[in-house]
N, C-alpha and C positions, 0 to 999 in steps of 0.2 A: 708515759711511754717515751723512750729515747728516740730522738730524731737525728737524721744525718746532719752534719754541719754544712750549711749553705751560706753563701755570702750575705744574704739579708739578716741572718742571725749571728754573724761573726762580728766581733769587736776587736780592733787592733789598737794596742796602746804601746807607747814607747816611753822609756825612762830616759830623759835627757837631763843630765845634771841631777838635781833633787826633785824634778817635776815629772809626774806620770801623766802623759798627755794622751787623750783619745785621738786617733788619727782618722780623719774623715776623707771621703772621696777617694778611697783606695780602689784601684781597678783590679789589681791582683797581687798576690804575695806567694812566692815559691821559696821553699826551704829545701836545700839539697845537701846531703852528707855523702861524701865519697870515701870509700875505704880502699886502699891499695894493698894488694897482697903479692908476695913473690913465691915462686916455687922453691921448695926445699928438696934437694936431691942429695944422695950420697954418691961418692965416687963409684963408678960402674953402674949407676942407676940411670935409666932413660926417662922414667916417668916420675913425677913428683910424689913424694910421700907425705907432704904437708903443704898447706898454703898459709904461710905466716903473714900476719898483718904487720905492715911497716910504716903506714902513713894514714892519716885521717885529715879530711878537710871539710869545713862547713861553709856553705854560702847561702845567702838570702838575696832574692831579687824581688823588687816591688815596682809596680807601675801605679801612678796616681793621676787622676784628672787634675788639671792645673787651673787655679784661680790666679795665683801669682807665685813666683819662685819661693817666697818666704813661707807660704802656707801649704804648698804641695808636698806630698811624700812624707818621709820620716824627717820632720823639720829638726834643725839643729845638727844635722849630720850631712855634710860638715857645717860647722858654724860659720856663716858668711856675714855676720853682723859687724862689718868693718869696711872702711874704704881704703885700708892700707894693705897692700899686697904682702909685705913682710909679716904683719900681724896675722894674716890669714895663713901664711906658710908656717909660722910658729905654732898656730893652733893645730894644724894638721900634724906637724912633727912631734908635738908634745902631748898629743891625746893619749892618755894612759888607760882610759876606761871604755871608750866607745859608747854605744848606747845599748840598752836592753829592750827587746821587743817581746810583747806578751800577746798571745792570741786567746780570746775568750769566746764562749758560746753563750748566747742569751737563753735562759730557761725560765719558764713561768713559775712564779712563787705563789701568787694568789689570783684567783679568778672569782669575779662577782657571781654568786650562785643564781641571782635573778636574771642578769643580763648576759652572762657568759663572756663578759669582757675581761681580758687579762689586765689586772690593775697594777701589779708589781712584778718586776722581772729581776732575777738574780744573774750574776755573771759567773760562769764556771770556767776556770783556767784550763785551757787545752794544751798550750805549750808555752814555754819561756825560752827565748833565744837570747843568751847573755853575751856581752862583750862583742857587739857588732861594730866593725870598722868599715867605713865607706871606702870602696875601691873605684867606683865609676858612677857618674851620674850624667844625665843629659835630659833635654826636653825637646819637644817637637810641637810645631804649629803647622797644621795641614788644612788646606781648603776643604770645607765641608765636614770637618771632624772637630771633636772636642780636643783641645790641646792637652798634652800630658807630660809628666816627668817620670823618668826611669832612674832607679838607683840600684846598684849592686854592692853587697857587703860580704865580707868574710867574717866568720866568728870563731872564737877559740874554745868554746865549751859545747860538747854535744847536747842535743835536746834529750832530756831525761824525764821519765815519768815517775812521780812520787807515789 
């Protein structure tokens, strides 16, 4: 039986360089695609006769629980593994591929018929968001709360279903 996708059965992975990493301690992930349309009218027409699409934008926002800045969120975006400001700037300026984010759903493969325990799990691809470029990131430390890291991305290819 198909079950709804809930956070305990979701798996977030990110392609950073040649490595596909599972992202842990993710608080939430929101993907938004915006379509902008304009009114098409003829001379002498008051009401639109068409709504023509003229722009598309994709964005991804995620929040993570923070252990440290190198392990929280979609790591490697942006790559901060340097102590040289100019090298960091060059890395941002010359990033040609961004990162790819994959959302999977855990589904049971085999169940022990005697105990009823799920023994193996498969990962079903729900969505692939390719070409994500970081636009904003921040972190917070608040009294009485778990610290977190926030990241906003824009991406260049719409989420499609095969």
